[in-house]
N, C-alpha and C positions, 0 to 999 in steps of 0.2 A: 412286718408283723412278727411278733414273737410266738413261740410255741412250735411244736412239731409240724412239719410240712407233710400233708397227706399226698403222697406221691402217686404216680400212675399205677404202680404195683398194688398199693393198698386199695385204690379205686377198683382195680380188677378183682381183688379179693372180695370186695363188697358186691360185685356183680354176680358172684357164684352163690349157690345156696349156702346160707350161713345161719347159725343159731345165735340169738342175741339175748343176753341177760343184762338188765340195767338196775342201778340203785340210785336213790336220792336219800338225803338226810331228812328224818322227821324232826319235829321240834323237840322230841325226847332224846335226840341224838342217836336213835336206833335207825338202821337203814330201812327204807321202803324198797322192796325188790319186786321186779316184774320181768316179763319176757317181751322182747321187742317184736314188731311186725314189719321190720324193714329199717335199714340204715343206709344213708347215702351221703356223699360229700356235697356240701353246699358250695364250698370253695376250698382253697388249699389248707385252711386251718379250722374249718367248721363242718360239723356233721349234723344232719337232721335224723332224729330217731322217731319212729312211729310206734305207738302202743295203744292198747285198748283200755279205755277208762272203765268199761263194764267188767273187765277181767281183773283190773287192779285199781279198785275204787279208792283205796287209801293213798294213792300217789297224788292225785290232784289237790285235795284239801291241804296236803302237807307241802305242796310245791309252791314256795313263795315266788314273788315276782322274779327274783334271781335266786338260783339254787345251784349247788354243785351236783354233778351227775357223773357216774362211772358207767361205761358200757363195755362189756366183754363180748367180742365177736369171734366165733369159731367156724371156720370153713368145714363143711361136713365131709368132703371127700378126702381130706388129709389132716384134719385137726389143727391146721395153722390157726393160731389164736393171737389176738391183740386185745389190750385193754386201753380205752381212751378215757381221760378224765378232764373235767373242766367245768366252768360256770355254764349254766343252761337257762334258757327262757322258754316258756310255753309260747307257741306260735299258732296262728290260724291256719286252717287247712284250705287248700284249693283243689280243683278237680284233678290236677296232675298228681297231687299227693295221694288221693284216693285210688287212682289208677296204679300208682307205684306200689301201694300196699296190696292191691289185688294181684298184681304180678308176683310180688314176693310170696304171697300165700299160695299161689298156683305152683311156683317153683318148689317150695318146701313140701307141698302136698305130694307132688310127683316123686320127689326124692324119698319121702317117708313111705309112700305106697310101694315103691320099688324095693325098699328095705324090708317090707313086710309088717310095718307098724299097723296097729289096729286103728280104726276111725276115731275111737275115743281118745287114744293117746295123741293122735294128730291134732284133734280139736283142742286138747289141753295146750298145745304149743301155738296154734295159729287162730284159735277162735276169739270171739269177743266182738263187741260193737263199740260205738262212740269213740272213734279214733281221736288221738291227740298227737301233736307233734312237739318235740322238744328240740331246740337248736342249741348245740353244744359247741362252745369255743374250746378247742382242744388245747389244753395247757400241759398235759402229760400224756405220754404214750408208752406202753410197755409191751414187750414180747411176752406172750403167755403160752406159746406152744410148748408142750411137755419136752423136756430135754435140757441141755446145758445152758441155753439162752433164756429159759423161763425166768421172768421177773426182771430182766434187763431193761433199763430205760432206753427208749429209742428217741433220739433227737430228730433225726432225719434218715429215712431209708435211702441208701445209695442207689444209684441207677443200676449197679451191677448186682444188687441184692435180688435173689430169686426165691420164689415160693415153691 
């Protein structure tokens, strides 16, 4: 399979509290942007992104059967950041998905509460109903952590790469 390989280190990154911003193209070629409610690897080249349709209602009508999507993920404890891009499909949800999003919301809630964020600010990030899942076949991956490597394309993270 072509495209970047989502290694163990990146899977570990996704298991930590992370902030997620995603975008898709609208028919007007302007981006449709939202906040994710969880991201996990489906396999070595594919990610599942969860988000709220009620929070971002303009995403679904503009999301064709196949669309390109970009997701930027930032780990909260050290700002390690990556951006993933590729074609995406909307997928059906199962009970495991709903549980995964609930766990994500709990992790982020505790992180924000410990940081002193207000309930309204927290709800802006993790609120919303009507969950959707987009499956992204990762065709591009970029280091986005502030510093010298920011913007560098990543083909495969080496086993000795540390976060």
